[in-house]
C-alpha positions as CSV (number, residue, x, y, z in Angstrom):
1,X,-19.3,-7.3,7.9
2,X,-20.2,-4.4,5.8
3,X,-17.3,-3.6,4.2
4,X,-16.8,-0.6,1.6
5,X,-13.4,-0.8,-0.7
6,X,-12.3,2.8,-1.6
7,X,-9.7,1.8,-4.6
8,X,-10.2,-0.8,-6.4
9,X,-6.9,-1.4,-8.1
10,X,-4.3,-4.6,-7.8
11,X,-4.6,-3.8,-3.6
12,X,-8.0,-3.3,-3.1
13,X,-9.2,-5.3,-5.7
14,X,-7.4,-8.1,-4.6
15,X,-8.1,-7.9,-0.9
16,X,-11.8,-6.9,-1.5
17,X,-12.3,-9.4,-3.6
18,X,-11.2,-12.4,-1.1
19,X,-13.6,-11.0,1.4
20,X,-16.6,-10.8,-1.0
21,X,-15.9,-14.3,-2.2
22,X,-16.0,-15.7,0.9
23,X,-19.4,-14.0,1.7
24,X,-18.7,-10.7,3.2
25,X,-20.8,-7.9,2.6
26,X,-18.4,-5.7,0.3
27,X,-19.4,-2.7,-1.7
28,X,-16.6,-1.3,-3.7
29,X,-16.3,2.4,-4.8
30,X,-14.7,2.3,-8.0
31,X,-14.9,4.7,-11.5
32,X,-15.0,4.7,-15.2
33,X,-14.0,1.8,-17.0
34,X,-13.0,-0.2,-13.8
35,X,-16.6,0.3,-12.4
36,X,-18.5,-0.4,-15.5
37,X,-15.9,-3.5,-15.8
38,X,-17.6,-4.5,-12.0
39,X,-20.8,-3.9,-12.9
40,X,-21.0,-5.7,-16.6
41,X,-18.2,-8.8,-16.3
42,X,-17.6,-8.8,-11.9
43,X,-14.1,-8.9,-10.6
44,X,-12.0,-11.7,-11.3
45,X,-8.9,-12.7,-9.8
46,X,-5.9,-14.9,-10.5
47,X,-4.0,-16.1,-7.8
48,X,-1.5,-19.3,-7.3
49,X,-4.1,-19.6,-4.1
50,X,-6.9,-20.4,-6.4
51,X,-8.6,-18.1,-9.0
52,X,-11.8,-17.0,-8.3
53,X,-15.4,-14.4,-9.8
54,X,-17.0,-12.6,-8.0
55,X,-20.3,-11.7,-9.9
56,X,-22.3,-9.7,-8.9
57,X,-20.5,-7.3,-7.8
58,X,-21.7,-4.6,-5.4
59,X,-20.1,-1.2,-7.0
60,X,-20.3,2.6,-7.4
61,X,-19.0,5.7,-7.8
62,X,-21.2,7.6,-5.2
63,X,-20.1,6.7,-1.4
64,X,-23.1,8.7,-0.5
65,X,-25.5,5.8,-2.4
66,X,-24.1,3.5,0.6
67,X,-24.3,5.4,3.6
68,X,-22.1,4.4,6.8
69,X,-20.4,0.8,6.8
70,X,-18.7,-0.9,9.8
71,X,-14.9,-0.6,8.2
72,X,-13.6,1.2,5.1
73,X,-10.0,-0.2,3.6
74,X,-8.3,2.3,1.4
75,X,-6.6,1.3,-1.5
76,X,-6.1,4.3,-3.8
77,X,-2.4,5.5,-4.2
78,X,-0.1,7.0,-1.6
79,X,-0.8,10.7,-3.0
80,X,-4.4,10.2,-3.3
81,X,-5.1,9.6,0.6
82,X,-6.2,13.1,1.7
83,X,-8.8,13.5,-1.2
84,X,-10.1,9.9,-0.7
85,X,-10.5,11.0,3.4
86,X,-12.7,13.6,1.7
87,X,-15.0,11.7,-0.9
88,X,-15.1,8.6,2.1
89,X,-17.3,10.7,4.8
90,X,-20.4,9.5,3.8
91,X,-19.0,5.7,4.3
92,X,-18.0,7.0,8.2
93,X,-20.8,6.5,11.0
94,X,-20.0,6.6,14.5
95,X,-18.6,3.1,14.6
96,X,-17.1,3.0,11.2
97,X,-12.7,2.8,11.5
98,X,-10.9,3.1,8.2
99,X,-7.6,1.2,7.2
100,X,-5.3,2.2,5.1
101,X,-3.4,-0.7,2.9
102,X,-1.2,1.8,0.8
103,X,2.6,1.8,1.0
104,X,4.1,4.9,3.3
105,X,3.8,5.8,6.7
106,X,2.0,9.3,6.7
107,X,-1.7,7.9,5.7
108,X,-2.9,7.1,9.2
109,X,-2.3,10.6,10.2
110,X,-3.6,12.0,7.0
111,X,-6.7,10.3,6.9
112,X,-6.9,11.2,11.2
113,X,-6.3,15.0,10.2
114,X,-9.9,14.7,8.0
115,X,-12.2,12.0,9.7
116,X,-10.6,12.2,13.4
117,X,-8.5,9.9,14.6
118,X,-10.8,7.7,16.5
119,X,-11.8,6.7,13.2
120,X,-8.7,5.4,11.9
121,X,-6.4,2.2,12.3
122,X,-2.7,1.9,11.5
123,X,-2.6,-1.1,8.4
124,X,-0.5,-2.4,6.0
125,X,-0.4,-5.2,3.0
126,X,2.2,-7.3,1.3
127,X,1.4,-8.6,-2.0
128,X,2.5,-8.1,-5.6
129,X,-0.4,-7.8,-7.8
130,X,-1.4,-6.0,-10.6
131,X,-4.2,-4.8,-12.7
132,X,-4.4,-6.8,-15.7
133,X,-7.5,-4.6,-17.2
134,X,-10.4,-3.2,-15.7
135,X,-12.2,-5.8,-13.8
136,X,-9.0,-7.9,-13.3
137,X,-6.6,-8.2,-10.7
138,X,-3.3,-10.9,-10.8
139,X,-1.9,-11.8,-7.9
140,X,1.6,-12.2,-9.4
141,X,4.2,-12.5,-6.1
142,X,4.0,-13.0,-1.9
143,X,2.1,-14.7,0.1
144,X,-1.2,-11.9,0.6
145,X,-0.1,-10.3,3.7
146,X,-2.4,-7.6,6.0
147,X,-1.3,-6.3,9.3
148,X,-3.8,-4.0,11.6
149,X,-3.9,-2.5,14.5
150,X,-5.2,0.7,16.7
151,X,-2.5,3.4,16.6
152,X,-2.1,3.5,20.2
153,X,-1.4,-0.3,20.2
154,X,-5.0,-1.3,22.6
155,X,-6.4,-4.2,22.1
156,X,-10.1,-3.6,20.1
157,X,-12.9,-5.7,19.0
158,X,-13.1,-3.7,15.6
159,X,-9.7,-4.9,15.1
160,X,-10.1,-8.2,15.8
161,X,-13.2,-8.8,13.7
162,X,-11.6,-7.3,10.4
163,X,-8.6,-9.7,11.0
164,X,-11.2,-12.7,11.7
165,X,-12.9,-11.5,8.5
166,X,-9.3,-11.6,6.5
167,X,-8.6,-15.3,8.1
168,X,-12.2,-16.5,7.1
169,X,-11.1,-15.0,3.6
170,X,-7.6,-17.0,3.4
171,X,-5.4,-14.2,3.8
172,X,-2.6,-14.0,6.3
173,X,-3.6,-11.3,9.3
174,X,-2.3,-10.5,12.1
175,X,-2.4,-7.4,14.7
176,X,1.3,-6.5,15.8
177,X,2.4,-5.9,19.2
178,X,3.2,-2.4,17.7
179,X,1.3,-1.1,13.9
180,X,3.8,2.0,14.0
181,X,6.6,-0.3,14.1
182,X,5.0,-2.9,11.3
183,X,4.3,0.1,9.6
184,X,8.3,1.5,9.6
185,X,9.2,-1.9,8.8
186,X,7.1,-2.3,5.8
187,X,8.4,1.3,4.9
188,X,11.9,-0.5,5.0
189,X,11.1,-2.9,2.6
190,X,8.8,-0.8,0.1
191,X,10.9,2.3,-0.1
192,X,14.2,0.9,-0.6
193,X,12.6,-1.7,-3.5
194,X,10.9,0.6,-5.3
195,X,13.7,3.2,-5.3
196,X,16.6,1.1,-5.8
197,X,14.7,-0.8,-8.7
198,X,12.9,2.7,-9.9
199,X,16.3,4.4,-10.7
200,X,18.4,1.4,-11.9
201,X,15.3,0.1,-14.0
202,X,16.1,-3.5,-13.0
203,X,13.9,-6.3,-11.2
204,X,14.4,-8.1,-7.8
205,X,16.5,-10.4,-9.3
206,X,19.0,-8.5,-10.5
207,X,19.1,-6.2,-7.8
208,X,19.7,-9.0,-5.1
209,X,22.6,-10.8,-7.6
210,X,24.8,-7.9,-8.3
211,X,26.7,-7.0,-5.6
212,X,26.8,-3.6,-6.2
213,X,22.6,-3.0,-6.6
214,X,22.5,-5.4,-3.4
215,X,24.6,-3.0,-0.9
216,X,22.0,-0.3,-2.6
217,X,19.8,-1.7,-1.1
218,X,21.1,-2.4,2.1
219,X,22.3,1.1,2.6
220,X,18.7,2.3,1.4
221,X,17.4,0.3,4.5
222,X,19.9,1.5,6.9
223,X,19.7,4.9,6.3
224,X,15.4,4.5,7.2
225,X,16.4,2.4,10.2
226,X,18.0,5.2,11.4
227,X,15.1,7.9,10.8
228,X,13.0,5.5,12.4
229,X,15.0,5.7,15.0
230,X,15.5,9.1,15.4
231,X,11.4,8.8,15.4
232,X,11.5,6.8,18.6
233,X,9.8,3.8,16.6
234,X,11.5,0.8,17.9
235,X,12.8,-0.5,15.0
236,X,14.9,-3.4,15.6
237,X,18.2,-4.3,13.7
238,X,17.2,-7.3,12.3
239,X,14.6,-5.4,10.2
240,X,17.3,-5.6,7.4
241,X,18.4,-9.1,7.1
242,X,14.5,-9.8,7.8
243,X,13.5,-7.6,4.6
244,X,16.6,-8.5,2.6
245,X,14.9,-12.2,2.7
246,X,11.7,-11.0,1.5
247,X,13.8,-9.8,-1.1
248,X,15.1,-13.2,-2.0
249,X,11.5,-14.1,-2.1
250,X,10.2,-12.1,-4.7
251,X,10.1,-13.6,-8.5
252,X,13.0,-12.5,-9.8
253,X,11.4,-10.5,-12.6
254,X,9.0,-8.8,-9.6
255,X,9.0,-4.7,-9.6
256,X,7.4,-2.3,-7.4
257,X,4.3,-0.6,-8.2
258,X,6.3,3.0,-8.0
259,X,9.1,1.6,-10.2
260,X,6.3,0.2,-12.8
261,X,4.7,3.5,-12.7
262,X,7.9,5.8,-13.4
263,X,9.0,3.4,-16.2
264,X,5.4,4.2,-17.8
265,X,5.7,8.1,-17.2
266,X,3.1,7.7,-14.9
267,X,2.7,9.8,-11.6
268,X,3.8,7.5,-8.9
269,X,4.3,7.3,-4.7
270,X,7.8,8.7,-5.0
271,X,6.7,11.5,-2.9
272,X,5.6,9.7,-0.1
273,X,8.4,7.0,-0.5
274,X,11.5,8.5,-1.1
275,X,10.7,11.9,-0.9
276,X,9.4,11.3,2.6
277,X,12.2,9.4,3.6
278,X,14.3,12.7,2.4
279,X,11.9,14.8,4.4
280,X,11.5,13.1,7.5
281,X,15.6,12.6,7.5
282,X,15.5,16.1,7.4
283,X,13.1,17.0,9.9
284,X,14.9,14.6,12.8
285,X,18.3,15.6,11.3
286,X,19.4,12.2,10.2
287,X,21.4,12.6,6.6
288,X,19.7,10.0,4.1
289,X,22.3,10.6,0.8
290,X,21.2,7.4,-1.1
291,X,17.6,8.1,-0.5
292,X,18.3,11.8,-2.0
293,X,20.2,10.9,-5.0
294,X,17.1,8.4,-5.7
295,X,14.6,11.4,-5.1
296,X,16.3,14.1,-7.0
297,X,17.3,11.3,-9.9
298,X,13.5,10.7,-10.7
299,X,12.1,13.7,-9.5
300,X,12.2,15.3,-13.2
301,X,10.2,12.2,-14.2
302,X,7.5,12.6,-11.7
303,X,6.9,16.3,-12.5
304,X,7.1,15.7,-16.1
305,X,4.2,12.2,-15.3
306,X,2.5,15.4,-13.4
307,X,2.6,18.3,-16.2
308,X,5.0,20.7,-14.7
309,X,7.9,19.9,-16.6
310,X,8.2,18.8,-20.2
311,X,11.3,17.4,-21.9
312,X,11.5,14.3,-24.3
313,X,13.3,11.7,-22.0
């Protein structure tokens, strides 16, 4: 398959790197120091599943130079999705499909608004990974996993082809019975873990062991479950213990990217995680008091990172 990876960070770099290392025809859309590193040194991935280097790397900052591809993996941050959709237009031909891998539940609809619903699948990933330096990604925890599927859950050859390519590359990948349920179950995990971690500044080991913060995690998950059900998403009750089991398996020092960004004073995915729970809950008439507390507590830091508010924390 001809696959473009838009956003060659911790997620796009890992999964795109795996596909390229397995022999798929992958081109990375990157810019700045990341693009220079890819061109000069290739892409290095460190992983418990095996370290590797992809060299040479197909990389450019101009999608128009690439032209239409079979599939686009979208690895940008959640707040960059609409901008990324406009940037990828030269990559999208009549048969191209786009798979978002970022956190949150709104990316498929944001992509469809720009590209057309016929070009968009639902997608999600699970991995703890980070950019060590430009051109160097480290997989730090969780078994790398991708779920993808048509938004109406019909079987499709294009989803099956990409799943097979990921499996050949050594990635656990599946097409779940209901991709929107899968998206919300991932959201239940990441928005709760990110939000509680960011507001407490504590890692996974502390959050799950301290009874008070463990209760916060569980309450955050219950609020998301209530919002999902109000939106007619058939998220099962067992999603909460299943998600807590994921938290149990995180490295003790594990943190979410939103937490790391907020602690470092960088723009984060606050709006598409905690903010989305509050916003969607309000739309559906569902109370989300813990997520509201988290969102309002972190909002000054988010606004400071983006420029509208200035203060010394």
